[in-house]
C-alpha positions as CSV (number, residue, x, y, z in Angstrom):
1,M,-15.0,-20.7,-43.7
2,K,-14.1,-23.1,-46.5
3,T,-13.7,-26.7,-45.4
4,E,-12.5,-29.6,-47.5
5,Y,-13.3,-33.3,-47.1
6,S,-13.2,-36.5,-49.0
7,H,-16.3,-37.8,-50.8
8,S,-17.6,-40.9,-52.4
9,S,-18.3,-41.5,-56.1
10,C,-19.8,-38.8,-58.2
11,N,-22.3,-41.4,-59.3
12,N,-24.0,-41.1,-55.9
13,C,-24.4,-37.3,-56.2
14,K,-28.0,-36.2,-56.3
15,V,-27.2,-33.4,-58.9
16,Y,-24.9,-35.6,-61.0
17,H,-27.4,-35.9,-63.8
18,Q,-28.0,-32.1,-63.9
19,S,-24.3,-31.4,-64.5
20,I,-22.8,-30.9,-67.9
21,F,-20.3,-33.6,-66.9
22,C,-22.7,-36.4,-66.5
23,S,-21.7,-38.2,-69.7
24,L,-18.0,-37.8,-69.3
25,A,-15.3,-40.0,-67.6
26,K,-16.8,-39.5,-64.1
27,D,-14.4,-40.1,-61.2
28,K,-11.4,-40.7,-63.5
29,W,-10.8,-37.0,-63.8
30,I,-13.0,-35.2,-61.2
31,S,-11.2,-34.2,-58.0
32,K,-11.9,-36.4,-55.0
33,K,-12.4,-33.3,-52.8
34,K,-15.6,-31.4,-51.9
35,V,-15.6,-28.0,-50.3
36,K,-18.1,-26.2,-48.2
37,F,-18.5,-22.4,-48.1
38,S,-20.5,-20.3,-45.6
39,K,-23.0,-17.7,-46.7
40,G,-21.0,-14.6,-47.9
41,E,-17.8,-16.5,-48.6
42,N,-16.1,-16.2,-52.0
43,L,-15.5,-19.3,-54.0
44,Y,-13.2,-17.3,-56.2
45,V,-12.4,-13.6,-57.0
46,E,-12.2,-11.8,-60.3
47,S,-8.6,-11.3,-61.6
48,E,-7.1,-14.1,-59.4
49,P,-5.3,-16.9,-61.2
50,I,-7.6,-19.8,-62.1
51,Q,-7.3,-22.7,-59.7
52,G,-10.3,-24.7,-61.0
53,V,-14.1,-24.7,-61.3
54,F,-16.8,-25.9,-58.9
55,C,-19.6,-28.3,-59.5
56,L,-22.4,-27.2,-57.1
57,K,-24.0,-29.9,-55.1
58,T,-26.1,-27.6,-52.8
59,G,-26.8,-23.9,-52.3
60,Q,-26.8,-20.9,-54.6
61,V,-23.9,-18.8,-55.8
62,A,-24.0,-15.2,-57.0
63,I,-21.8,-14.5,-60.0
64,M,-20.5,-11.0,-59.9
65,K,-18.5,-8.7,-62.2
66,R,-16.8,-5.4,-61.2
67,D,-18.2,-2.3,-63.0
68,T,-16.2,0.7,-64.1
69,N,-16.4,2.1,-60.5
70,Q,-14.9,-1.2,-59.2
71,I,-18.2,-2.2,-57.5
72,N,-19.3,-5.9,-57.8
73,R,-22.6,-6.3,-59.6
74,I,-24.5,-9.5,-59.6
75,I,-24.7,-10.8,-63.2
76,G,-26.2,-14.2,-62.5
77,I,-27.1,-16.9,-59.9
78,T,-26.0,-20.5,-60.2
79,R,-27.8,-23.5,-58.7
80,P,-27.0,-27.1,-58.0
81,G,-25.6,-28.9,-61.0
82,E,-24.1,-25.8,-62.5
83,I,-20.4,-25.0,-62.9
84,P,-19.3,-21.5,-61.8
85,G,-15.9,-20.5,-63.1
86,A,-16.0,-22.6,-66.2
87,S,-16.1,-19.7,-68.7
88,S,-12.9,-18.2,-67.2
89,L,-10.9,-21.3,-68.4
90,L,-11.2,-20.1,-72.0
91,H,-10.0,-16.6,-71.2
92,P,-6.4,-15.8,-72.4
93,S,-5.4,-14.2,-69.1
94,Q,-5.8,-17.5,-67.2
95,K,-7.5,-15.4,-64.5
96,Y,-11.1,-15.5,-63.3
97,T,-13.2,-13.1,-65.3
98,N,-15.8,-12.7,-62.5
99,S,-16.3,-13.5,-58.8
100,A,-18.5,-16.1,-57.1
101,M,-20.0,-15.7,-53.6
102,A,-22.1,-18.1,-51.6
103,L,-25.6,-16.8,-51.1
104,Q,-26.3,-19.6,-48.6
105,E,-24.2,-22.5,-47.4
106,V,-22.7,-24.1,-50.5
107,E,-21.3,-27.6,-51.0
108,A,-19.4,-28.2,-54.2
109,C,-16.9,-30.5,-55.9
110,V,-13.7,-28.9,-57.0
111,I,-12.5,-29.7,-60.5
112,R,-8.8,-28.6,-60.6
113,K,-7.6,-26.6,-63.6
114,P,-5.2,-29.2,-65.0
115,E,-7.9,-31.9,-64.8
116,I,-10.5,-30.0,-66.7
117,L,-8.1,-28.7,-69.3
118,G,-6.9,-32.2,-69.9
119,M,-10.5,-33.4,-70.3
120,I,-11.1,-30.5,-72.8
121,N,-8.0,-31.4,-74.8
């Protein structure tokens, strides 16, 4: 089950320098919440409205896309330092274009949609 808890500065994160965000405004725009997901739990689901993206601290996440038979197929695996859900932000529908499921226990920082869109602008 997903749990949320507060965390300290992103500067103290062991995967901070692997993230695409390492040269940006750091804690000024990154959410102050981390979440944990159990193995098999969805971080987000295809076609749901975008809430934000996740910066993985620990664990692996399967990125899945529904095929023509509506069966989820794994199209990629993300690892610590990567940002599942980021590509969906650019999609005109403002919905996730794929799903993400924890392959093992996952710890991630949530970057809320308004924060990341503000940073992009």
